[in-house]
CHARMM internal coordinates of N, CA and C (Angstrom, degrees):
IC EDIT
DIST 1 N 1 CA 1.4419
DIST 1 CA 1 C 1.5595
ANGL 1 N 1 CA 1 C 110.27
DIST 1 C 2 N 1.2993
ANGL 1 CA 1 C 2 N 113.33
DIHE 1 N 1 CA 1 C 2 N 137.98
DIST 2 N 2 CA 1.4668
ANGL 1 C 2 N 2 CA 119.15
DIHE 1 CA 1 C 2 N 2 CA 177.56
DIST 2 CA 2 C 1.5110
ANGL 2 N 2 CA 2 C 110.84
DIHE 1 C 2 N 2 CA 2 C -70.65
DIST 2 C 3 N 1.3140
ANGL 2 CA 2 C 3 N 115.82
DIHE 2 N 2 CA 2 C 3 N 141.39
DIST 3 N 3 CA 1.4704
ANGL 2 C 3 N 3 CA 120.51
DIHE 2 CA 2 C 3 N 3 CA 179.87
DIST 3 CA 3 C 1.5065
ANGL 3 N 3 CA 3 C 111.33
DIHE 2 C 3 N 3 CA 3 C -110.50
DIST 3 C 4 N 1.3309
ANGL 3 CA 3 C 4 N 117.13
DIHE 3 N 3 CA 3 C 4 N 141.94
DIST 4 N 4 CA 1.4539
ANGL 3 C 4 N 4 CA 123.01
DIHE 3 CA 3 C 4 N 4 CA 179.43
DIST 4 CA 4 C 1.4879
ANGL 4 N 4 CA 4 C 109.64
DIHE 3 C 4 N 4 CA 4 C -142.25
DIST 4 C 5 N 1.3165
ANGL 4 CA 4 C 5 N 118.87
DIHE 4 N 4 CA 4 C 5 N 99.81
DIST 5 N 5 CA 1.4846
ANGL 4 C 5 N 5 CA 123.11
DIHE 4 CA 4 C 5 N 5 CA -176.60
DIST 5 CA 5 C 1.5420
ANGL 5 N 5 CA 5 C 112.29
DIHE 4 C 5 N 5 CA 5 C -69.85
DIST 5 C 6 N 1.3337
ANGL 5 CA 5 C 6 N 118.79
DIHE 5 N 5 CA 5 C 6 N -9.60
DIST 6 N 6 CA 1.4778
ANGL 5 C 6 N 6 CA 119.17
DIHE 5 CA 5 C 6 N 6 CA -179.40
DIST 6 CA 6 C 1.5311
ANGL 6 N 6 CA 6 C 111.93
DIHE 5 C 6 N 6 CA 6 C -83.63
DIST 6 C 7 N 1.3642
ANGL 6 CA 6 C 7 N 115.64
DIHE 6 N 6 CA 6 C 7 N -11.54
DIST 7 N 7 CA 1.4511
ANGL 6 C 7 N 7 CA 121.32
DIHE 6 CA 6 C 7 N 7 CA 179.48
DIST 7 CA 7 C 1.5058
ANGL 7 N 7 CA 7 C 109.35
DIHE 6 C 7 N 7 CA 7 C -105.22
DIST 7 C 8 N 1.3244
ANGL 7 CA 7 C 8 N 121.04
DIHE 7 N 7 CA 7 C 8 N 131.53
DIST 8 N 8 CA 1.4803
ANGL 7 C 8 N 8 CA 120.98
DIHE 7 CA 7 C 8 N 8 CA -176.49
DIST 8 CA 8 C 1.5136
ANGL 8 N 8 CA 8 C 115.50
DIHE 7 C 8 N 8 CA 8 C -54.64
DIST 8 C 9 N 1.3499
ANGL 8 CA 8 C 9 N 120.22
DIHE 8 N 8 CA 8 C 9 N -32.15
DIST 9 N 9 CA 1.4489
ANGL 8 C 9 N 9 CA 119.70
DIHE 8 CA 8 C 9 N 9 CA 179.64
DIST 9 CA 9 C 1.5266
ANGL 9 N 9 CA 9 C 110.37
DIHE 8 C 9 N 9 CA 9 C -82.40
DIST 9 C 10 N 1.2999
ANGL 9 CA 9 C 10 N 119.49
DIHE 9 N 9 CA 9 C 10 N -5.91
DIST 10 N 10 CA 1.4618
ANGL 9 C 10 N 10 CA 122.50
DIHE 9 CA 9 C 10 N 10 CA 172.16
DIST 10 CA 10 C 1.4774
ANGL 10 N 10 CA 10 C 116.16
DIHE 9 C 10 N 10 CA 10 C 87.36
DIST 10 C 11 N 1.3443
ANGL 10 CA 10 C 11 N 119.15
DIHE 10 N 10 CA 10 C 11 N 12.80
DIST 11 N 11 CA 1.4878
ANGL 10 C 11 N 11 CA 120.38
DIHE 10 CA 10 C 11 N 11 CA 178.61
DIST 11 CA 11 C 1.5198
ANGL 11 N 11 CA 11 C 106.45
DIHE 10 C 11 N 11 CA 11 C -155.72
DIST 11 C 12 N 1.3422
ANGL 11 CA 11 C 12 N 114.09
DIHE 11 N 11 CA 11 C 12 N 158.65
DIST 12 N 12 CA 1.4755
ANGL 11 C 12 N 12 CA 116.66
DIHE 11 CA 11 C 12 N 12 CA 179.72
DIST 12 CA 12 C 1.5376
ANGL 12 N 12 CA 12 C 108.87
DIHE 11 C 12 N 12 CA 12 C -75.54
DIST 12 C 13 N 1.2906
ANGL 12 CA 12 C 13 N 115.15
DIHE 12 N 12 CA 12 C 13 N 156.87
DIST 13 N 13 CA 1.4359
ANGL 12 C 13 N 13 CA 121.24
DIHE 12 CA 12 C 13 N 13 CA 177.48
DIST 13 CA 13 C 1.5192
ANGL 13 N 13 CA 13 C 110.85
DIHE 12 C 13 N 13 CA 13 C -73.31
DIST 13 C 14 N 1.3232
ANGL 13 CA 13 C 14 N 116.22
DIHE 13 N 13 CA 13 C 14 N 156.07
DIST 14 N 14 CA 1.5021
ANGL 13 C 14 N 14 CA 122.18
DIHE 13 CA 13 C 14 N 14 CA 179.62
DIST 14 CA 14 C 1.4914
ANGL 14 N 14 CA 14 C 110.92
DIHE 13 C 14 N 14 CA 14 C -129.98
DIST 14 C 15 N 1.3254
ANGL 14 CA 14 C 15 N 116.57
DIHE 14 N 14 CA 14 C 15 N 169.77
DIST 15 N 15 CA 1.4231
ANGL 14 C 15 N 15 CA 120.24
DIHE 14 CA 14 C 15 N 15 CA 173.95
DIST 15 CA 15 C 1.5029
ANGL 15 N 15 CA 15 C 112.24
DIHE 14 C 15 N 15 CA 15 C -66.22
DIST 15 C 16 N 1.3315
ANGL 15 CA 15 C 16 N 118.68
DIHE 15 N 15 CA 15 C 16 N -25.54
DIST 16 N 16 CA 1.4596
ANGL 15 C 16 N 16 CA 120.96
DIHE 15 CA 15 C 16 N 16 CA 175.85
DIST 16 CA 16 C 1.5465
ANGL 16 N 16 CA 16 C 110.70
DIHE 15 C 16 N 16 CA 16 C -67.02
DIST 16 C 17 N 1.3340
ANGL 16 CA 16 C 17 N 117.40
DIHE 16 N 16 CA 16 C 17 N -34.00
DIST 17 N 17 CA 1.4832
ANGL 16 C 17 N 17 CA 119.22
DIHE 16 CA 16 C 17 N 17 CA 176.48
DIST 17 CA 17 C 1.5005
ANGL 17 N 17 CA 17 C 109.85
DIHE 16 C 17 N 17 CA 17 C -59.10
DIST 17 C 18 N 1.3303
ANGL 17 CA 17 C 18 N 117.07
DIHE 17 N 17 CA 17 C 18 N -45.19
DIST 18 N 18 CA 1.4791
ANGL 17 C 18 N 18 CA 123.21
DIHE 17 CA 17 C 18 N 18 CA 178.77
DIST 18 CA 18 C 1.4753
ANGL 18 N 18 CA 18 C 110.13
DIHE 17 C 18 N 18 CA 18 C -64.28
DIST 18 C 19 N 1.3431
ANGL 18 CA 18 C 19 N 116.99
DIHE 18 N 18 CA 18 C 19 N -45.77
DIST 19 N 19 CA 1.4806
ANGL 18 C 19 N 19 CA 121.91
DIHE 18 CA 18 C 19 N 19 CA -178.62
DIST 19 CA 19 C 1.5216
ANGL 19 N 19 CA 19 C 110.37
DIHE 18 C 19 N 19 CA 19 C -58.80
DIST 19 C 20 N 1.3134
ANGL 19 CA 19 C 20 N 119.86
DIHE 19 N 19 CA 19 C 20 N -38.96
DIST 20 N 20 CA 1.4571
ANGL 19 C 20 N 20 CA 121.09
DIHE 19 CA 19 C 20 N 20 CA 179.55
DIST 20 CA 20 C 1.5067
ANGL 20 N 20 CA 20 C 112.37
DIHE 19 C 20 N 20 CA 20 C -60.90
DIST 20 C 21 N 1.3474
ANGL 20 CA 20 C 21 N 116.86
DIHE 20 N 20 CA 20 C 21 N -39.03
DIST 21 N 21 CA 1.4443
ANGL 20 C 21 N 21 CA 121.96
DIHE 20 CA 20 C 21 N 21 CA 179.08
DIST 21 CA 21 C 1.5491
ANGL 21 N 21 CA 21 C 107.65
DIHE 20 C 21 N 21 CA 21 C -68.44
DIST 21 C 22 N 1.2943
ANGL 21 CA 21 C 22 N 117.49
DIHE 21 N 21 CA 21 C 22 N -45.56
DIST 22 N 22 CA 1.4896
ANGL 21 C 22 N 22 CA 120.63
DIHE 21 CA 21 C 22 N 22 CA 178.29
DIST 22 CA 22 C 1.5115
ANGL 22 N 22 CA 22 C 110.46
DIHE 21 C 22 N 22 CA 22 C -58.74
DIST 22 C 23 N 1.3028
ANGL 22 CA 22 C 23 N 116.53
DIHE 22 N 22 CA 22 C 23 N -45.82
DIST 23 N 23 CA 1.4765
ANGL 22 C 23 N 23 CA 120.80
DIHE 22 CA 22 C 23 N 23 CA -178.71
DIST 23 CA 23 C 1.5276
ANGL 23 N 23 CA 23 C 109.20
DIHE 22 C 23 N 23 CA 23 C -60.45
DIST 23 C 24 N 1.3160
ANGL 23 CA 23 C 24 N 117.57
DIHE 23 N 23 CA 23 C 24 N -42.79
DIST 24 N 24 CA 1.4677
ANGL 23 C 24 N 24 CA 121.13
DIHE 23 CA 23 C 24 N 24 CA 178.38
DIST 24 CA 24 C 1.5227
ANGL 24 N 24 CA 24 C 110.84
DIHE 23 C 24 N 24 CA 24 C -61.98
DIST 24 C 25 N 1.3010
ANGL 24 CA 24 C 25 N 116.29
DIHE 24 N 24 CA 24 C 25 N -45.34
DIST 25 N 25 CA 1.4554
ANGL 24 C 25 N 25 CA 120.05
DIHE 24 CA 24 C 25 N 25 CA -179.18
DIST 25 CA 25 C 1.5426
ANGL 25 N 25 CA 25 C 112.71
DIHE 24 C 25 N 25 CA 25 C -64.84
DIST 25 C 26 N 1.2954
ANGL 25 CA 25 C 26 N 117.14
DIHE 25 N 25 CA 25 C 26 N -28.20
DIST 26 N 26 CA 1.4777
ANGL 25 C 26 N 26 CA 121.54
DIHE 25 CA 25 C 26 N 26 CA 178.94
DIST 26 CA 26 C 1.5199
ANGL 26 N 26 CA 26 C 111.56
DIHE 25 C 26 N 26 CA 26 C -80.95
DIST 26 C 27 N 1.3384
ANGL 26 CA 26 C 27 N 116.56
DIHE 26 N 26 CA 26 C 27 N -13.44
DIST 27 N 27 CA 1.4849
ANGL 26 C 27 N 27 CA 121.15
DIHE 26 CA 26 C 27 N 27 CA -177.56
DIST 27 CA 27 C 1.5581
ANGL 27 N 27 CA 27 C 107.45
DIHE 26 C 27 N 27 CA 27 C -83.43
DIST 27 C 28 N 1.3294
ANGL 27 CA 27 C 28 N 113.68
DIHE 27 N 27 CA 27 C 28 N 149.23
DIST 28 N 28 CA 1.5048
ANGL 27 C 28 N 28 CA 117.41
DIHE 27 CA 27 C 28 N 28 CA 178.36
DIST 28 CA 28 C 1.5358
ANGL 28 N 28 CA 28 C 113.76
DIHE 27 C 28 N 28 CA 28 C -66.28
DIST 28 C 29 N 1.3031
ANGL 28 CA 28 C 29 N 115.66
DIHE 28 N 28 CA 28 C 29 N -15.86
DIST 29 N 29 CA 1.5043
ANGL 28 C 29 N 29 CA 118.34
DIHE 28 CA 28 C 29 N 29 CA 176.69
DIST 29 CA 29 C 1.4909
ANGL 29 N 29 CA 29 C 112.55
DIHE 28 C 29 N 29 CA 29 C -66.05
DIST 29 C 30 N 1.3085
ANGL 29 CA 29 C 30 N 115.51
DIHE 29 N 29 CA 29 C 30 N -16.80
DIST 30 N 30 CA 1.5222
ANGL 29 C 30 N 30 CA 119.24
DIHE 29 CA 29 C 30 N 30 CA -177.88
DIST 30 CA 30 C 1.5355
ANGL 30 N 30 CA 30 C 110.23
DIHE 29 C 30 N 30 CA 30 C -104.18
DIST 30 C 31 N 1.3202
ANGL 30 CA 30 C 31 N 118.67
DIHE 30 N 30 CA 30 C 31 N 13.37
DIST 31 N 31 CA 1.4388
ANGL 30 C 31 N 31 CA 119.86
DIHE 30 CA 30 C 31 N 31 CA -174.02
DIST 31 CA 31 C 1.5527
ANGL 31 N 31 CA 31 C 117.61
DIHE 30 C 31 N 31 CA 31 C -65.14
DIST 31 C 32 N 1.3542
ANGL 31 CA 31 C 32 N 114.50
DIHE 31 N 31 CA 31 C 32 N -9.20
DIST 32 N 32 CA 1.4419
ANGL 31 C 32 N 32 CA 115.58
DIHE 31 CA 31 C 32 N 32 CA -179.61
DIST 32 CA 32 C 1.5760
ANGL 32 N 32 CA 32 C 110.45
DIHE 31 C 32 N 32 CA 32 C -97.85
DIST 32 C 33 N 1.3229
ANGL 32 CA 32 C 33 N 116.05
DIHE 32 N 32 CA 32 C 33 N -0.90
DIST 33 N 33 CA 1.4495
ANGL 32 C 33 N 33 CA 121.71
DIHE 32 CA 32 C 33 N 33 CA 176.00
DIST 33 CA 33 C 1.4727
ANGL 33 N 33 CA 33 C 108.42
DIHE 32 C 33 N 33 CA 33 C -86.96
DIST 33 C 34 N 1.3650
ANGL 33 CA 33 C 34 N 116.97
DIHE 33 N 33 CA 33 C 34 N 121.39
DIST 34 N 34 CA 1.5031
ANGL 33 C 34 N 34 CA 122.40
DIHE 33 CA 33 C 34 N 34 CA 178.16
DIST 34 CA 34 C 1.4654
ANGL 34 N 34 CA 34 C 108.25
DIHE 33 C 34 N 34 CA 34 C -137.00
DIST 34 C 35 N 1.3525
ANGL 34 CA 34 C 35 N 115.18
DIHE 34 N 34 CA 34 C 35 N 145.40
DIST 35 N 35 CA 1.4751
ANGL 34 C 35 N 35 CA 122.61
DIHE 34 CA 34 C 35 N 35 CA 173.46
DIST 35 CA 35 C 1.5094
ANGL 35 N 35 CA 35 C 113.71
DIHE 34 C 35 N 35 CA 35 C 53.38
DIST 35 C 36 N 1.2690
ANGL 35 CA 35 C 36 N 120.01
DIHE 35 N 35 CA 35 C 36 N 37.42
DIST 36 N 36 CA 1.4840
ANGL 35 C 36 N 36 CA 119.40
DIHE 35 CA 35 C 36 N 36 CA -178.16
DIST 36 CA 36 C 1.5206
ANGL 36 N 36 CA 36 C 111.38
DIHE 35 C 36 N 36 CA 36 C -112.93
DIST 36 C 37 N 1.3242
ANGL 36 CA 36 C 37 N 113.79
DIHE 36 N 36 CA 36 C 37 N 153.41
DIST 37 N 37 CA 1.4537
ANGL 36 C 37 N 37 CA 120.92
DIHE 36 CA 36 C 37 N 37 CA 172.84
DIST 37 CA 37 C 1.5283
ANGL 37 N 37 CA 37 C 107.23
DIHE 36 C 37 N 37 CA 37 C -106.54
DIST 37 C 38 N 1.3155
ANGL 37 CA 37 C 38 N 116.02
DIHE 37 N 37 CA 37 C 38 N 124.46
DIST 38 N 38 CA 1.4913
ANGL 37 C 38 N 38 CA 120.53
DIHE 37 CA 37 C 38 N 38 CA -176.24
DIST 38 CA 38 C 1.5618
ANGL 38 N 38 CA 38 C 104.94
DIHE 37 C 38 N 38 CA 38 C -110.88
DIST 38 C 39 N 1.2803
ANGL 38 CA 38 C 39 N 118.30
DIHE 38 N 38 CA 38 C 39 N 103.15
DIST 39 N 39 CA 1.4931
ANGL 38 C 39 N 39 CA 120.95
DIHE 38 CA 38 C 39 N 39 CA 176.89
DIST 39 CA 39 C 1.5312
ANGL 39 N 39 CA 39 C 110.62
DIHE 38 C 39 N 39 CA 39 C -69.71
DIST 39 C 40 N 1.3147
ANGL 39 CA 39 C 40 N 117.02
DIHE 39 N 39 CA 39 C 40 N 126.45
DIST 40 N 40 CA 1.4246
ANGL 39 C 40 N 40 CA 122.54
DIHE 39 CA 39 C 40 N 40 CA 175.54
DIST 40 CA 40 C 1.5248
ANGL 40 N 40 CA 40 C 107.29
DIHE 39 C 40 N 40 CA 40 C -111.73
DIST 40 C 41 N 1.3067
ANGL 40 CA 40 C 41 N 115.16
DIHE 40 N 40 CA 40 C 41 N 80.15
DIST 41 N 41 CA 1.4796
ANGL 40 C 41 N 41 CA 121.02
DIHE 40 CA 40 C 41 N 41 CA -166.58
DIST 41 CA 41 C 1.5341
ANGL 41 N 41 CA 41 C 114.12
DIHE 40 C 41 N 41 CA 41 C -122.35
DIST 41 C 42 N 1.2838
ANGL 41 CA 41 C 42 N 116.29
DIHE 41 N 41 CA 41 C 42 N -0.86
DIST 42 N 42 CA 1.4830
ANGL 41 C 42 N 42 CA 119.51
DIHE 41 CA 41 C 42 N 42 CA -176.78
DIST 42 CA 42 C 1.5352
ANGL 42 N 42 CA 42 C 112.63
DIHE 41 C 42 N 42 CA 42 C 65.83
DIST 42 C 43 N 1.2994
ANGL 42 CA 42 C 43 N 117.36
DIHE 42 N 42 CA 42 C 43 N 21.91
DIST 43 N 43 CA 1.4833
ANGL 42 C 43 N 43 CA 122.36
DIHE 42 CA 42 C 43 N 43 CA 178.03
DIST 43 CA 43 C 1.5375
ANGL 43 N 43 CA 43 C 114.10
DIHE 42 C 43 N 43 CA 43 C 96.89
DIST 43 C 44 N 1.3392
ANGL 43 CA 43 C 44 N 116.92
DIHE 43 N 43 CA 43 C 44 N -4.54
DIST 44 N 44 CA 1.4895
ANGL 43 C 44 N 44 CA 117.32
DIHE 43 CA 43 C 44 N 44 CA -178.39
DIST 44 CA 44 C 1.4983
ANGL 44 N 44 CA 44 C 112.44
DIHE 43 C 44 N 44 CA 44 C -61.94
DIST 44 C 45 N 1.3458
ANGL 44 CA 44 C 45 N 118.30
DIHE 44 N 44 CA 44 C 45 N -32.78
DIST 45 N 45 CA 1.4534
ANGL 44 C 45 N 45 CA 118.61
DIHE 44 CA 44 C 45 N 45 CA -178.15
DIST 45 CA 45 C 1.5049
ANGL 45 N 45 CA 45 C 113.11
DIHE 44 C 45 N 45 CA 45 C -70.28
DIST 45 C 46 N 1.3199
ANGL 45 CA 45 C 46 N 116.85
DIHE 45 N 45 CA 45 C 46 N -26.87
DIST 46 N 46 CA 1.5236
ANGL 45 C 46 N 46 CA 121.54
DIHE 45 CA 45 C 46 N 46 CA 178.68
DIST 46 CA 46 C 1.4968
ANGL 46 N 46 CA 46 C 109.89
DIHE 45 C 46 N 46 CA 46 C -90.18
DIST 46 C 47 N 1.3109
ANGL 46 CA 46 C 47 N 118.90
DIHE 46 N 46 CA 46 C 47 N -58.43
DIST 47 N 47 CA 1.4441
ANGL 46 C 47 N 47 CA 121.02
DIHE 46 CA 46 C 47 N 47 CA -174.08
DIST 47 CA 47 C 1.5361
ANGL 47 N 47 CA 47 C 113.35
DIHE 46 C 47 N 47 CA 47 C -75.61
DIST 47 C 48 N 1.3490
ANGL 47 CA 47 C 48 N 115.08
DIHE 47 N 47 CA 47 C 48 N -21.55
DIST 48 N 48 CA 1.4646
ANGL 47 C 48 N 48 CA 118.78
DIHE 47 CA 47 C 48 N 48 CA 178.41
DIST 48 CA 48 C 1.5290
ANGL 48 N 48 CA 48 C 110.95
DIHE 47 C 48 N 48 CA 48 C -62.65
DIST 48 C 49 N 1.3246
ANGL 48 CA 48 C 49 N 115.91
DIHE 48 N 48 CA 48 C 49 N -29.98
DIST 49 N 49 CA 1.5091
ANGL 48 C 49 N 49 CA 121.85
DIHE 48 CA 48 C 49 N 49 CA 177.37
DIST 49 CA 49 C 1.5010
ANGL 49 N 49 CA 49 C 110.44
DIHE 48 C 49 N 49 CA 49 C -64.81
DIST 49 C 50 N 1.3486
ANGL 49 CA 49 C 50 N 112.91
DIHE 49 N 49 CA 49 C 50 N -40.71
DIST 50 N 50 CA 1.5140
ANGL 49 C 50 N 50 CA 116.81
DIHE 49 CA 49 C 50 N 50 CA -177.60
DIST 50 CA 50 C 1.4707
ANGL 50 N 50 CA 50 C 110.21
DIHE 49 C 50 N 50 CA 50 C -67.53
DIST 50 C 51 N 1.3200
ANGL 50 CA 50 C 51 N 117.51
DIHE 50 N 50 CA 50 C 51 N -44.81
DIST 51 N 51 CA 1.4788
ANGL 50 C 51 N 51 CA 121.37
DIHE 50 CA 50 C 51 N 51 CA -175.47
DIST 51 CA 51 C 1.5427
ANGL 51 N 51 CA 51 C 112.12
DIHE 50 C 51 N 51 CA 51 C -66.84
DIST 51 C 52 N 1.3660
ANGL 51 CA 51 C 52 N 118.35
DIHE 51 N 51 CA 51 C 52 N -25.41
DIST 52 N 52 CA 1.4492
ANGL 51 C 52 N 52 CA 121.64
DIHE 51 CA 51 C 52 N 52 CA 179.13
DIST 52 CA 52 C 1.5146
ANGL 52 N 52 CA 52 C 112.14
DIHE 51 C 52 N 52 CA 52 C -78.91
DIST 52 C 53 N 1.3166
ANGL 52 CA 52 C 53 N 115.86
DIHE 52 N 52 CA 52 C 53 N -22.53
DIST 53 N 53 CA 1.4829
ANGL 52 C 53 N 53 CA 119.95
DIHE 52 CA 52 C 53 N 53 CA -176.70
DIST 53 CA 53 C 1.5213
ANGL 53 N 53 CA 53 C 113.66
DIHE 52 C 53 N 53 CA 53 C -71.10
END
COOR INIT
IC SEED 1 N 1 CA 1 C
IC BUILD
C-alpha cells in the first residue's frame, strides 16, 4: 500500500474510498440521510485546520 504522511490516515485516497461512500448512500440503511455533504478526505478537512493555525 502506498504511504502518504501528508494525509492523516497515512495513505492517498482512492476511487474505492469514494465507491464505499456511494455504496453506503445507495443502501437502505442510509435512507435517513438527506441533503448532506460527506467529505471523503482522509481527515484533511479536520486536521488540516489544526496544521494551518
